C-alpha positions as CSV (number, residue, x, y, z in Angstrom):
1,M,113.3,30.4,67.1
2,I,111.0,27.8,68.6
3,E,108.1,29.2,66.6
4,N,109.8,28.6,63.2
5,E,110.5,25.0,64.1
6,L,106.8,24.5,65.1
7,L,105.7,26.2,61.9
8,K,107.5,23.6,59.8
9,A,106.3,20.6,61.9
10,D,102.7,21.4,62.7
11,I,101.1,24.4,61.0
12,E,97.7,24.0,62.8
13,E,99.3,23.9,66.2
14,Y,101.4,27.0,65.3
15,L,98.3,28.9,64.3
16,K,96.5,27.8,67.4
17,Q,99.3,29.0,69.7
18,H,99.6,32.3,67.7
19,E,95.9,33.0,68.0
20,N,96.0,32.7,71.8
21,K,99.0,35.0,72.3
22,E,98.6,38.2,74.2
23,L,98.6,41.3,72.0
24,L,100.7,44.4,73.0
25,R,100.2,47.7,71.1
26,F,103.0,50.2,71.6
27,I,104.3,53.4,70.1
28,T,107.7,54.9,69.6
29,C,108.1,58.6,70.2
30,G,110.7,61.3,71.0
31,S,112.6,64.1,69.4
32,V,113.4,64.3,65.7
33,D,116.2,61.9,64.6
34,D,116.4,60.1,68.0
35,G,116.2,56.8,66.0
36,K,112.6,55.7,66.4
37,S,112.2,54.2,62.9
38,T,115.7,52.7,63.1
39,L,114.7,51.0,66.4
40,I,111.6,49.5,64.9
41,G,113.6,48.3,61.9
42,R,116.1,46.7,64.3
43,L,113.3,44.9,66.2
44,L,111.9,43.5,63.0
45,H,115.4,42.6,61.7
46,D,116.7,40.9,64.8
47,S,113.4,39.0,65.5
48,K,113.7,37.6,62.0
49,M,110.5,39.3,60.7
50,I,112.0,40.7,57.5
51,F,111.7,38.7,54.2
52,E,114.9,38.4,52.1
53,D,113.5,40.5,49.2
54,Q,112.6,43.2,51.7
55,L,116.1,43.2,53.1
56,A,117.6,43.3,49.6
57,A,115.4,46.3,48.8
58,I,116.4,48.1,52.0
59,K,120.1,47.5,51.2
60,N,119.7,49.1,47.8
61,D,117.7,52.1,49.1
62,S,120.3,52.6,51.9
63,K,122.9,53.1,49.2
64,R,120.6,55.4,47.3
65,F,119.7,57.7,50.1
66,N,122.9,57.2,52.2
67,T,121.5,58.4,55.5
68,T,123.6,56.1,57.7
69,D,127.1,56.4,56.2
70,G,127.1,53.1,54.4
71,E,125.3,51.1,57.1
72,I,122.0,49.4,56.3
73,D,119.3,51.9,57.1
74,L,116.6,49.9,58.9
75,A,114.5,53.0,59.3
76,L,113.5,52.6,55.6
77,L,111.4,49.6,56.6
78,V,109.0,52.1,58.3
79,D,109.6,55.4,56.5
80,G,107.8,54.5,53.3
81,L,106.9,58.0,52.0
82,Q,109.3,59.4,49.5
83,S,109.5,62.7,51.4
84,E,110.4,60.7,54.6
85,R,113.2,58.8,52.9
86,E,114.7,61.9,51.3
87,Q,114.7,63.9,54.6
88,G,115.4,60.9,56.9
89,I,112.5,61.8,59.1
90,T,109.0,60.3,59.9
91,I,106.0,62.4,58.9
92,D,103.0,60.0,59.1
93,V,102.2,57.3,61.6
94,A,103.4,53.9,60.3
95,Y,102.1,50.7,61.8
96,R,104.0,47.4,61.7
97,Y,103.3,43.9,63.1
98,F,105.6,41.3,64.5
99,A,105.5,38.4,66.9
100,T,107.8,36.5,69.3
101,D,107.3,33.2,71.1
102,K,105.6,35.1,74.0
103,R,103.5,37.9,72.4
104,K,102.1,39.5,69.3
105,F,102.9,43.2,68.7
106,I,101.5,46.1,66.8
107,I,103.9,49.1,66.6
108,A,103.0,52.7,65.8
109,D,106.0,54.7,64.7
110,T,105.0,58.3,65.4
111,P,106.6,61.6,64.1
112,G,109.0,63.6,66.3
113,H,108.3,67.0,64.7
114,E,106.2,69.4,66.7
115,Q,103.9,70.1,63.7
116,Y,102.9,66.4,63.7
117,T,101.8,66.3,67.3
118,R,98.3,65.2,66.2
119,N,99.8,62.2,64.5
120,M,101.6,61.2,67.7
121,A,98.4,61.5,69.7
122,T,96.6,59.3,67.1
123,G,99.1,56.6,67.5
124,A,99.1,56.8,71.4
125,S,95.3,56.7,71.7
126,T,95.1,52.9,71.2
127,A,98.5,51.9,72.7
128,D,99.2,49.9,75.9
129,L,102.8,51.1,76.2
130,A,105.1,53.9,74.9
131,I,108.8,53.7,74.1
132,I,110.2,57.2,74.5
133,L,113.6,57.5,72.8
134,I,116.2,59.9,74.1
135,D,119.4,60.7,72.2
136,A,122.3,60.0,74.7
137,R,124.2,63.0,73.3
138,Y,121.5,65.5,74.2
139,G,119.4,64.1,77.1
140,V,115.8,65.2,77.8
141,Q,114.7,67.6,75.1
142,T,111.6,69.7,74.4
143,Q,109.9,67.0,72.3
144,T,110.7,64.4,75.0
145,R,108.6,66.5,77.4
146,R,105.9,67.0,74.8
147,H,105.5,63.4,74.0
148,S,105.8,62.3,77.7
149,F,103.0,64.8,78.5
150,I,100.7,63.5,75.7
151,A,101.4,59.9,76.9
152,S,100.4,60.9,80.4
153,L,97.3,62.8,79.1
154,L,96.2,59.8,77.1
155,G,96.6,57.5,80.2
156,L,99.5,55.3,79.1
157,S,100.6,53.6,82.3
158,N,103.6,51.7,80.8
159,V,106.7,53.7,79.6
160,I,110.0,52.4,78.4
161,V,112.7,55.1,78.2
162,A,115.2,53.9,75.6
163,I,118.4,55.9,75.8
164,N,119.7,55.6,72.2
165,K,123.0,56.2,70.5
166,M,124.9,55.0,73.6
167,D,127.6,53.8,71.2
168,L,128.4,57.5,70.4
169,M,129.0,58.0,74.2
170,D,131.1,54.9,74.6
171,F,128.3,53.3,76.6
172,S,129.1,55.6,79.6
173,E,127.2,54.5,82.7
174,D,127.4,58.1,84.0
175,V,125.6,59.4,80.9
176,F,122.9,56.8,81.3
177,E,122.4,57.5,85.0
178,D,122.3,61.3,84.4
179,I,119.6,61.0,81.7
180,K,117.7,58.6,83.9
181,K,117.7,61.2,86.7
182,Q,116.6,63.9,84.3
183,Y,113.6,61.9,83.1
184,M,112.5,60.7,86.6
185,S,112.2,64.4,87.6
186,L,110.0,65.0,84.6
187,A,108.0,61.8,85.2
188,E,107.1,62.8,88.8
189,S,105.4,66.0,87.5
190,L,103.4,64.0,84.9
191,E,102.4,61.2,87.3
192,L,103.9,58.6,85.0
193,K,104.0,55.3,86.9
194,N,105.6,52.1,85.4
195,I,108.8,53.4,83.9
196,Q,111.8,51.2,82.7
197,F,115.1,52.4,81.3
198,A,117.4,50.7,78.7
199,P,120.8,51.9,77.2
200,I,120.7,50.9,73.6
201,S,122.1,51.5,70.1
202,A,119.3,51.0,67.6
203,L,121.8,51.2,64.7
204,K,124.1,48.6,66.0
205,G,121.5,46.5,67.9
206,D,123.0,46.7,71.4
207,N,120.5,45.8,74.1
208,V,117.6,45.8,71.6
209,V,117.0,42.1,71.1
210,T,120.4,40.8,72.2
211,R,122.4,41.8,75.3
212,S,125.4,44.0,74.5
213,E,129.0,43.4,75.6
214,Q,129.6,47.1,75.5
215,S,127.6,47.7,78.7
216,P,128.8,45.2,81.3
217,W,127.5,47.5,84.0
218,Y,123.9,47.2,82.8
219,H,122.1,44.2,84.4
220,G,118.5,45.0,83.4
221,E,116.4,43.4,80.6
222,T,116.9,44.0,76.9
223,L,114.3,46.2,75.2
224,M,112.7,43.1,73.6
225,E,112.5,41.4,77.0
226,M,110.8,44.5,78.5
227,L,108.2,44.4,75.7
228,E,107.6,40.7,76.3
229,N,107.4,40.9,80.1
230,T,105.6,44.2,80.8
231,P,102.2,43.3,82.4
232,I,99.5,44.9,80.3
233,A,96.5,43.3,82.0
234,E,96.9,45.9,84.8
235,S,96.0,48.6,82.2
236,F,92.5,47.2,81.9
237,N,89.8,48.3,84.4
238,Y,88.1,45.2,85.7
239,E,86.1,47.0,88.5
240,D,83.7,49.2,86.6
241,F,81.5,47.3,84.0
242,R,80.8,49.4,80.9
243,L,79.2,48.0,77.7
244,P,78.4,50.7,75.0
245,V,75.7,49.1,72.9
246,Q,76.8,49.0,69.2
247,Y,74.0,46.9,67.8
248,V,70.6,45.5,68.8
249,N,70.5,41.9,67.5
250,R,66.9,40.8,66.6
251,P,67.2,37.9,64.2
252,N,63.7,36.5,65.2
253,L,60.8,37.0,67.6
254,D,62.4,34.8,70.2
255,F,65.8,36.6,70.5
256,R,66.7,40.2,71.4
257,G,70.4,40.8,72.2
258,F,72.5,43.8,72.8
259,A,75.9,43.6,71.1
260,G,79.1,45.5,71.8
261,T,82.7,45.4,73.0
262,I,83.1,45.6,76.8
263,A,85.0,48.8,77.6
264,A,85.7,47.9,81.2
265,G,84.8,45.5,84.0
266,I,83.4,42.0,84.2
267,V,79.8,40.8,83.6
268,R,78.2,37.5,84.7
269,V,74.9,35.8,84.1
270,G,72.5,37.0,86.7
271,D,74.1,40.4,87.3
272,E,71.7,43.3,87.6
273,L,72.4,46.0,84.9
274,T,71.1,49.5,84.4
275,V,70.7,51.2,81.0
276,L,72.1,54.7,80.8
277,P,70.9,57.4,80.3
278,S,67.3,56.0,80.6
279,G,67.9,54.4,84.0
280,Q,65.9,51.2,83.3
281,S,67.2,48.0,84.9
282,S,67.1,44.2,84.3
283,K,69.2,41.1,84.9
284,V,71.6,39.3,82.5
285,K,69.9,36.2,81.1
286,E,72.6,35.0,78.7
287,I,76.1,36.1,77.5
288,V,76.3,35.0,73.8
289,T,79.5,34.8,71.8
290,Y,80.5,33.4,68.5
291,D,81.8,30.3,70.2
292,G,78.6,29.8,72.2
293,N,77.2,31.0,75.6
294,I,79.6,31.7,78.4
295,P,79.0,32.4,82.2
296,E,81.1,35.6,82.3
297,A,82.9,38.0,80.1
298,H,85.5,40.8,80.7
299,A,87.0,43.9,79.2
300,A,88.0,43.9,75.5
301,M,85.6,40.9,74.7
302,S,82.9,41.3,72.1
303,V,79.7,39.8,73.3
304,T,75.9,39.9,73.0
305,L,73.9,40.2,76.2
306,T,70.2,39.1,76.6
307,L,68.2,40.4,79.5
308,E,65.3,38.9,81.5
309,D,63.0,41.9,80.8
310,E,61.9,43.6,77.7
311,I,63.3,47.2,78.1
312,D,64.0,49.9,75.6
313,I,67.7,49.8,74.7
314,S,69.2,51.2,71.5
315,R,72.6,51.9,69.9
316,G,74.5,54.4,71.9
317,D,73.1,53.4,75.3
318,V,75.6,52.1,77.9
319,L,75.0,49.0,80.1
320,V,76.5,49.2,83.6
321,H,76.1,47.4,86.9
322,S,73.2,48.9,88.9
323,N,75.4,49.4,92.0
324,N,78.3,50.9,90.0
325,Q,77.0,53.4,87.5
326,A,78.6,55.9,85.1
327,E,77.7,59.6,85.3
328,V,75.2,61.1,83.0
329,A,75.3,64.8,81.8
330,S,75.2,67.0,78.8
331,D,77.7,69.5,80.0
332,L,81.3,68.3,80.4
333,E,84.8,69.5,81.3
334,V,87.2,68.0,78.8
335,N,90.8,68.1,77.5
336,V,91.0,68.6,73.7
337,I,93.7,68.0,71.2
338,W,92.9,69.9,68.0
339,M,93.9,68.2,64.8
340,A,92.6,70.4,62.0
341,E,94.1,73.3,60.0
342,Q,90.9,75.3,60.6
343,A,90.8,76.6,64.2
344,M,88.2,75.4,66.7
345,T,85.7,78.2,67.4
346,P,83.6,78.2,70.6
347,N,79.8,77.9,70.1
348,K,80.2,76.4,66.6
349,Q,78.3,73.2,66.2
350,Y,80.3,70.0,65.8
351,D,79.4,66.3,66.0
352,F,80.8,64.4,69.0
353,K,81.2,60.6,68.9
354,F,81.4,58.9,72.2
355,A,82.0,55.1,71.8
356,S,78.8,54.1,69.8
357,K,76.8,57.3,70.4
358,T,77.0,60.5,68.2
359,T,75.5,63.8,69.3
360,P,75.8,67.4,68.2
361,G,77.1,70.0,70.5
362,A,79.5,73.0,70.9
363,F,82.4,74.2,73.1
364,S,80.9,76.9,75.3
365,N,84.3,78.1,76.5
366,I,88.1,77.5,76.3
367,D,89.2,77.6,79.9
368,Y,92.9,77.6,79.1
369,T,95.5,76.2,76.7
370,L,98.3,73.9,77.8
371,D,101.9,74.6,76.8
372,V,103.1,71.0,76.8
373,N,106.8,72.2,76.9
374,T,106.5,74.2,80.1
375,M,103.1,73.0,81.4
376,A,102.0,76.6,81.7
377,H,98.4,77.7,81.1
378,G,97.5,80.3,78.5
379,E,94.4,82.2,77.2
380,A,92.9,81.6,73.8
381,V,89.8,82.6,71.9
382,H,90.3,79.9,69.3
383,L,92.1,76.5,69.3
384,K,94.7,76.1,66.6
385,L,96.3,73.0,65.0
386,N,98.1,70.7,67.5
387,E,97.1,72.9,70.5
388,I,95.8,71.2,73.6
389,A,93.3,72.9,75.9
390,R,90.9,72.4,78.8
391,C,87.4,73.3,77.5
392,Q,83.7,73.3,78.6
393,L,81.6,71.2,76.3
394,S,77.8,71.5,75.9
395,L,76.0,68.6,74.2
396,N,72.5,68.6,72.7
397,N,71.8,65.3,74.4
398,Q,72.8,63.6,77.6
399,I,75.5,60.9,77.5
400,A,76.8,58.3,80.0
401,F,80.5,58.8,80.7
402,D,83.5,58.3,83.0
403,N,86.7,60.2,83.7
404,Y,89.1,59.2,80.9
405,K,91.8,57.9,83.2
406,K,89.2,55.6,84.8
407,V,87.6,54.1,81.7
408,K,89.1,55.1,78.3
409,G,86.2,53.6,76.3
410,T,83.5,55.8,77.9
411,G,85.8,58.7,78.7
412,S,87.0,59.6,75.2
413,F,85.5,61.1,72.1
414,I,86.3,62.4,68.6
415,I,85.1,65.7,67.1
416,I,83.7,65.7,63.6
417,D,83.1,68.7,61.4
418,R,79.5,68.6,60.4
419,L,80.0,70.0,56.9
420,T,83.0,67.9,55.7
421,N,82.6,64.9,58.0
422,V,86.3,65.1,58.8
423,T,87.6,64.2,62.2
424,V,89.0,67.5,63.5
425,G,90.0,66.7,67.1
426,A,90.0,64.3,70.0
427,G,89.0,64.7,73.6
428,M,89.3,63.2,77.1
429,I,86.5,63.7,79.7
430,V,87.7,65.1,83.0
431,K,84.3,65.5,84.8
432,K,80.9,67.1,84.6
433,G,81.0,70.7,83.3
434,A,80.7,73.6,85.7
435,T,77.2,74.3,84.5
436,A,76.1,70.7,85.0
437,A,77.6,70.6,88.5
438,K,75.7,73.8,89.5
439,V,72.4,72.5,88.1
440,S,72.7,69.2,89.9
441,G,73.2,71.2,93.1
442,G,70.3,73.5,92.4
443,N,72.4,76.6,92.6
444,I,71.7,78.0,89.1
445,S,68.5,78.8,87.2
446,E,67.7,77.8,83.7
447,F,67.7,81.5,82.8
448,E,71.3,81.9,84.0
449,I,72.3,78.8,81.9
450,E,70.9,80.4,78.8
451,F,72.3,83.7,79.7
452,N,75.8,82.2,80.2
453,A,75.7,80.6,76.7
454,L,74.5,83.9,75.1
455,V,77.3,85.9,76.8
456,R,80.0,83.4,75.8
457,K,78.8,83.5,72.2
458,H,79.1,87.3,71.9
459,F,81.9,87.9,74.4
460,P,84.2,84.7,74.0
461,H,87.1,86.5,75.8
462,W,85.1,86.8,79.0
463,E,86.0,84.4,81.8
464,A,83.5,82.5,83.9
465,K,84.0,84.8,87.0
466,D,83.2,87.8,84.8
467,I,79.8,86.3,83.8
468,S,78.9,85.0,87.3
469,G,79.7,88.5,88.6
470,L,76.7,89.9,86.7
471,F,74.4,88.0,89.0
472,K,75.8,89.3,92.2
């Protein structure tokens, strides 16, 4: 590799080039035993990212556990838990790092079992791309649908469908095209956009890093080439500027700056900004970074902004362009993935963390649960482990927010149990809640809002239409 030669010749130049490479975060997901961990092991092995002592240990463990009939089991590079190695499955999310001449990569290997759906959602929440593996022998399975739905729900715009174990199907083009047709039908219903397909054998290495002679009919890129060339800049929103304030920097009387990571958009010196939820406005005086002042900054950069006017801004506020503002409300309609053994109960108080702001609140209603296998809606009084639902959320304080698919940074949140301080769920904002929408339109009284909350507390199985019918 070119990198290795540069590393030997000029270490400083190597580090400089490495620092400036684009970073791609991706996950591998799919049904149990589709070969996710083996694929990651193959990527690490064929890109020369495994040390000799690691390879020797893997060879010894492969003989010990014998999960691949004498072959080197590259999945053991990722499946580090004893229970994972004994069963030949992935239980927890495993993160691995590697790099090529073009990009740096962080991989999240996520479990395929249904009971570990929360682990898959955790890995997908920070990813730019998803590799969905499909066993060529079985085609699209229930877990394929489940993980594709979660990828869609979490706003992943780049998907690579790796049809694995093609060596067991003699690299049949008909098998590949049939599975491709199956998945495209699923993708249309989920509104997945940028989809690529590759016929591979993770165990043998066909079409993973090097092109395979077993599939002369396939003229597309190898899996590694797809990872290197898939454009990820498109996944950033550069239109809507959002800066959740993480820290107010006041080192002396002459400097007052507002630090944070830009969640979306571009900001320039002189831009007029508005602070939400207070609504105060000022212009950008300076954009300060570790390397000095700059004239403009964009999404994913960590900066400190100073303003021309002294206005009240604190941690948890959101800075936006005055002519392109986020919404502000305390009642929200949200999608929730529940991640705790103890079920979610409507009207129970939880802490909700939105970017840099934390506020207490409660779910006022579960509108419906989502069966991710059939996409059907169901009814529920409580939300159980790994269930996904559309809910109404009532917060004790107003927040600035966006639809999750528009801006992830201001459209997502985590749910924290107030007694144990454990994260029990994650959510994606859809829009203002039904109550908030009615209030803003002046169609509902404060008494009716309080009455709605009271009825939902004592009659959680009632639907919104049943409650509203009491006022007719």
